[in-house]
N, C-alpha and C positions, 0 to 999 in steps of 0.2 A: 282735607286728604281722605281718600277713601282707604281704610284697612282691608287688606286681603287676607282670606282665611287659608292659612298653610296645612292645617291638620290632614288635608285629604291630598295633598301633592306628595306623590311617591319619590320624586328625586330629591336626595339631601341638598344637592347644590341648589336647586331651584327654591326650595325650602328656605335655606339660607339667604338666597338672593332676595325673597320676599322678605324677610326678616330685616336685610339691611334697607331695601327699598322703604319700608314702613319708619325706619328710625327717624326721629325728628330733624336729625342734622344730617340726613341722606346727601344733600348737597354738597356739604364737606368731605364726607367719605369719597364721593364720585370725583370731586376735583383731586383729591390724593391720587387715585388711580389714573385719573388722565394725566397727571403732572410726570407720573412715571413713564408714559409713553407706550405703554403694553409691556413693560417688564414682568418676567413670569416668575422669578423668586426673588422679590424685594426683601430687604433687611428691615425687621421691625425693631424700633429702638423705644425706650422708654427713658424719661427724662425731662429736664428743664433747662431754660436759658433765660438770663436777664441782662439787660444793657443798664449799666449804671454809670450815672455822671460822676467822675472821679473828683470833682470839686466839692460836690454838696452830698454825694452818698444817695442822690435821688434815683431810685428806680424809674428809668425812662420808659420802658416797655418789657414785657416779660412773656414767656411762652412755656407751657407745660403740655407734654402728650396725653396727660390724664383728661385734657379737655376736648380729644379727637374722639371721633365717634366708636372708634375701635380700641381707645385706649392706648395708642401706640403710633409713632410716627414712622410713615414708610419712606425707606431710601432705595434707590435703583441698585440693583445687585451689582453691575458693572461687569458680569462675566464676558470673556472674550470668545466662547465657544457658541456658535450659532445653534447647536443642538441643545443647548441649555437654556439659552435665553437670546432669542432673534432681535429683539428690540436693543438691548445692552451691546449685542455683537455687532449690530449694524453702526452704532456709535463708535465703537472700538475700530471698525474697518475704516470708517470716515476720518478718525483721527490719525490713521495709519496712512491712509492715501495723502493726508496734507503734509504729514512728517515725511513720507518720500518724494513728495513733490516739491517740497519746499528746499530739499538738499539737492534737486536737480534743476529746477527753474528760479529759485530764490523765494523770499518771503518768510515771515515768521521769524524774523532776526537774521535771516541769510541773505546776502547780497545778490542782486539779479544777475551779478557778473559770473556766478557760480556756474552758469549754464555753458560758459566757452571752456570750463576745466575738462581734461580727458576723463570720461567715465564710460563703463563698460557694463551690460548686464550678463551676469555668469549663473550658470546652473551647474551645481556639483550633484553628482548622481552616485547610488552605492553599486558595490560590486554585485555580481551575480553568485547566488548560493544554491543554484540548481535550476534547471530549465521549468519556466513556468507557461501556463497556457496564456497567449496573447493576441494581438490583433495587429500583425504587421501589414505595412503598406508599403508600395513602390514609390519612388520619387513623384509620380504623378498622380498618388492619392488613391490609387486601387488598393482594395483590400486582398491580401493574401491568406492561404491557409495557414493555420496554427501547427505547431509541430505535431499535434495530434491529429492532422489532417482535416480538421474542421474550420468552417467559417463562423467565429464567434461574432454574434451581435454585440453593439456596444453595452447593452445591459446584462450581458451574459456573466452570471456569478461565478463561472469558472476563471474569469480573466484574473490573473495575478496569483492563481493557487498553483502549487507544484504538480508538474506533470507526473513525477512519482514521490508522493510525500515520504516513502520509506528512506530514500536518498536524498533527500533535501537538508541542508545544512542549517536546521534551525538554530542550534546554539551560535553559529557565525552570524546570522542574521540578527538576533537577539542583541549580541556583543557589539555588532556594528551600531545598532540604534543606540545602546547605551553609551558608545563612545564617541557618537557623531560629534557631540561638542567639542571633544578634545582634537578630533580630526580637522575641525574648523579652525582651532585655535593655533594648530601647527600650520595649517595653510596659510594664515595671515602672518605667521613669523616667517615662514620661507618664501613669502610674497616680498615682504619689505627687504630681505636679503638678496632676493633675485633682481629687485629694481635697482638696488645700489651696484649690485655685480654689473648690470647691463648699462648702468651710466658711468661705470669706472670709478666708482667712489667706494670708501669705506662706509660702513652703516653708519658711524657717526656723522660723517660729512653729508651723507644723504639725508639724514634727519634735520640737518641744518638748512637745508632747501627744499624739502619735499615732506609731505604728510599723506598717509595712507586714509582714507574715510571710507566707511561702508555703511550699509544697512542690509538686513538678511532675514528672511523668513522661511520657516520650515514647511514641506508639505509632504502628506504620505502618500506612497505610491499604492496601487491596487494591491501589491504582494506584501504591504503591511511595513515596508521601508522608507525611512525619511531621505529626503533630497532638499538641498538649500538653494534658493533663488537669491541672489545677491546683486546689489548697486553697489560697485566700487568705483571711488573716483579719487583722483590725484589734486591735492592742493598743495598751496604753499606752506612755509612752516607755521603760520599763524592758523592755518584751517581754512574755512570756506571763504573769508575776507581777502584771501590773497592767491593769486593764480601760481600754479607750479612753474618751474623753469622751463623755457621753450623746448628743450630737448627731452622733456618728460612727456612723450606722446601716447597717443592710444595704441599705436604699435608696439611700444615699449612694454605699456601696461599688460596688453593681451598677450605678449610672449612670455611675460614674468608670471602672468597667472598660470599659462599651461605649463611652465616648468615647476612652479609650486606644486600644483595638483599631483604631477608625477612623482615629486619627492616624498610625499606626506606618508608616513607609516607609523602605526601604533601597535606594539607588541603586547599579547596578552597571553599570559602563562599560567596554564593549570593542568595538573593531572587528569582531571576528568574531562576535559576538550583538548587536551595537547596544546602545545605552543600555536598562537595564532597570529598572523600578520594581518591587520586591518588597514585597509587603504580606500580612495575613492574610486569608483568604477571608470571604464573606459569612455563612456558617453559624457562628454564635457562640451558645453556650449557656452561661447564667448562671443557677444555681439555688442558692437558700439551703439551707444544711446543716441539717436539723432535729437535734434532742438526741438523744443516745444511748439506745438501747434502745425507740425509738418504731417504727411500723410505716411511717413514711415511706419513699419511695423512696431519698431522698438523706438517710440518716441518718448518724451518725458511723460506725458499723459498716459500713455499705454502702460507704460511701466509701472507707475504708480498704482493704476487701477489693477494691475494684474496682482501685484504684492498685496494690496486690500483685499482682494478677493479670497487669498487662501489665509490670511492671518487670523481668520475667525474659525477656520475649520480645525479639527483635531483628529485623533486617532480614529473616531467613529467615521469619517470619510472612507476609509479602508475596511469598513465593517466591523469595526472593535467597538469599544465602550467609552464613554464620556465622563466616567466616575470612578474613582478608586475602588479596588477589590479588597482590599485588606480590611480586617476586622477593626474597628477603632477601639473598642475597649482593651484590646489586647495588643495593638499597633501592629496587628499580623503576625505576632509571634506563637500565637496558640495558647499561651498561658500567662498569667500576671503572677509577679513575684511578692510573696508574703513579707513583712518587716524584717524577718529572719532569713530571708533569700530562698526560701523554699518555693518552687514554682507550683502555682495553681493552675490546673487546666481551665481555659476560658469556657464559660458555659454559654456565651453568647455565639461562638461558632464553632463549638464542640471540639475546641483544640486545634482546628484545621488553620487559623489563623485568616480565614477568607469569609468575607462578609456574604458572599454568594458562592455556592459549590462550583467549580470550574465546569463539570459535566452538565450543570443545567442552565448554562450561560446561552442565551439565545444569539449565537455569533456562528459564523462558518467554521468548519472543522480546521481549516488552515490557522485561522485567527485563534481558535482555541488552542492549537497546539503551539504558537507563539507565546500565548499566555501562560501555558503549562510550562514551556521552556524557561519564561522568566521566573517562575516560582521556583523550579528546580535548581537554577542556577543560583538565584539568590540564597539558598540554603548553604552553599559551599562557602567556606571561610576565606577562600582567595577573592571571592566576589561580593563579600559583605558589604564593602565601601560602596557598592552601586546601588545598594537598596532596590534591587529588581523587583521584590516582592510590593514594593510600594509603588513602582511604576508599571506593574504588569499590564495595566489598562491600557497603556502609552505603548505597550509591545516593547519595553524596555527604553525608550527615548527619554531622557531626563532632562534635557535642556530646554531653553526657553523658546516659543516659537518665533518670536521676533525680537531682535537685538540690533543694536547700531553703535558705531564708535562714537566716542565724545564730541567729535566735532562735525558730524554729518551734517546735522542741521538741529532742530528744535527738540523738545523732548514730548512724550505723550503726557507727562505729569503738567509741563507748562500748557498745553492745548488745554487740558481739563481745568486747570486753574482759572485760565480765561474763559472758559465756559461757565464756571460755577461762579465768577465775578459779575459776568453779564446776567444770568440769572438772578442773581442778588439784587442788582441794580434794577432790573425789570420788577421784581417784586417789591422792593422798597417804593419805587415810582408807583406802581399800581395801588399800593396801600396808602400812600400819601405820606410816608413816614420822612422825617428831615435825615439829610445825609449824614452819615456815620463819620465822625471825627476821631481818629485814633488816639488824638492827644488829649481830648476831655472825657471820652467815654471808654468803658471797658467793658466786654461781653465775658459774662462768666455762665457756664454751663456745666451739668453733669449728666452724662448719657450712659446708658447700659443696654447691652446685647439682649433682646427677648427672643428672636428667633428668626426665622425665614419663611417666606410664602404667605399667599393669602389664605382668607377663608373660604370654603367652596363656593359660597355666591360671590364674593369679590374676584375671584378666578375668572367667573364668566364676564363681569365687567371688563375686567384687563384683557380678555382674549377679544371683546368687542373692540376695545380700544385699538389693539394691535392691528386688527382686521381691516378697521377703518382707516388707519394711518398708512397700511400697506397699499391699500386701494387708493389712496391718495398719491402716494409716492409713484405708483405705476401709471396713473394718469397724467402726472407731471412729466414722468420719462417718456411716454408716449408723445409727447408735444402738447397735452392739454393745459388749460389755464385753471387757476385756483378760481 
């Protein structure tokens, strides 16, 4: 092997890459990075594992991270956000697609008969908190002027920002995001009640013959408010394996959804922002989901792909941030408590509680004002339970981006377990190891967290892996062959 001189290389990343390439065990280092598929923020672990024969006590095989070229074992970060890790977010989106599709077409422990159950695709939107710049269209698709009398381009940064920031209800917008999860919970409660009423039953009688199943995903609008896309399905009392009674139709479900949305109210009381009544917006979309394989706009496949597309996005899609803003050492409080209870100003954030000063954030003025409103409301005692300072980077939204009811379909955990088991089997077969017998062998391991991320040189290799695999994916998607 030819050793390359690194002394005259200006780039630290390239110098580190040359150091890695010249390592005697570079092939193993490259193999680890390849296995991660382009993950940008891998988790570094140190430790060891051993497989022991429980009858003889013999160590059949062992592994230690100290034998790795970098001294640690790299594992994928598994981050959902595409802005943080494109590779892992793609895997998350694929899992979500299969989860949603299984609940619509069957598979993954869900019977194929589920496709005959009544199901609708629902979009719940937030109300108005003041007029914003937008790009209205006619029923025929023609673009109309905004209320500011301009025709905005699709990429115009003004879209979604208030026409008059001085009168825009920023407090209401932040509080809506913070209570979006509660609004959804009340919606499902009223929906179950509405179904029972429309079927002429008590709620107890309805539960004996009918079950409501759903899966939803949150998406940010340009104005920084969340709205929900949900697949809602009617099942028999045992879930997806049993059809609902014939009188529980799509029409009944649609009518119950519309009535439930209109009833939902969450009251918020505060001397600072007065009494607020939070509810869903007037724009409600309820559409029947067609059978899989049809050309309809809302088919099983189209809905699953649509939900998977948005599950990897975060508040950054609306121009916000994808990382928390609060100072970690003081947990956003601006001070730490000494043993006797005396507050000591945090030196990391200079007592602001912010990891980055709000005026210096590289975001639009509208987004910065929503973040500032989160921080100000979070200081009020009546909103302390919302921990808005913790969720300021999410513009106040505190819920999970994707959730489902217990009986909708399989779980993300089950899909990951299946993928992990497949990879273990592939590794065992490739290495020529005997099949693991849990009755006669015991795996003992000890692992510790070391950190996240690559060295500068390894990051270049990981970027190359991601770029190559992305080109392969696009080639296949365009009809190419491997």
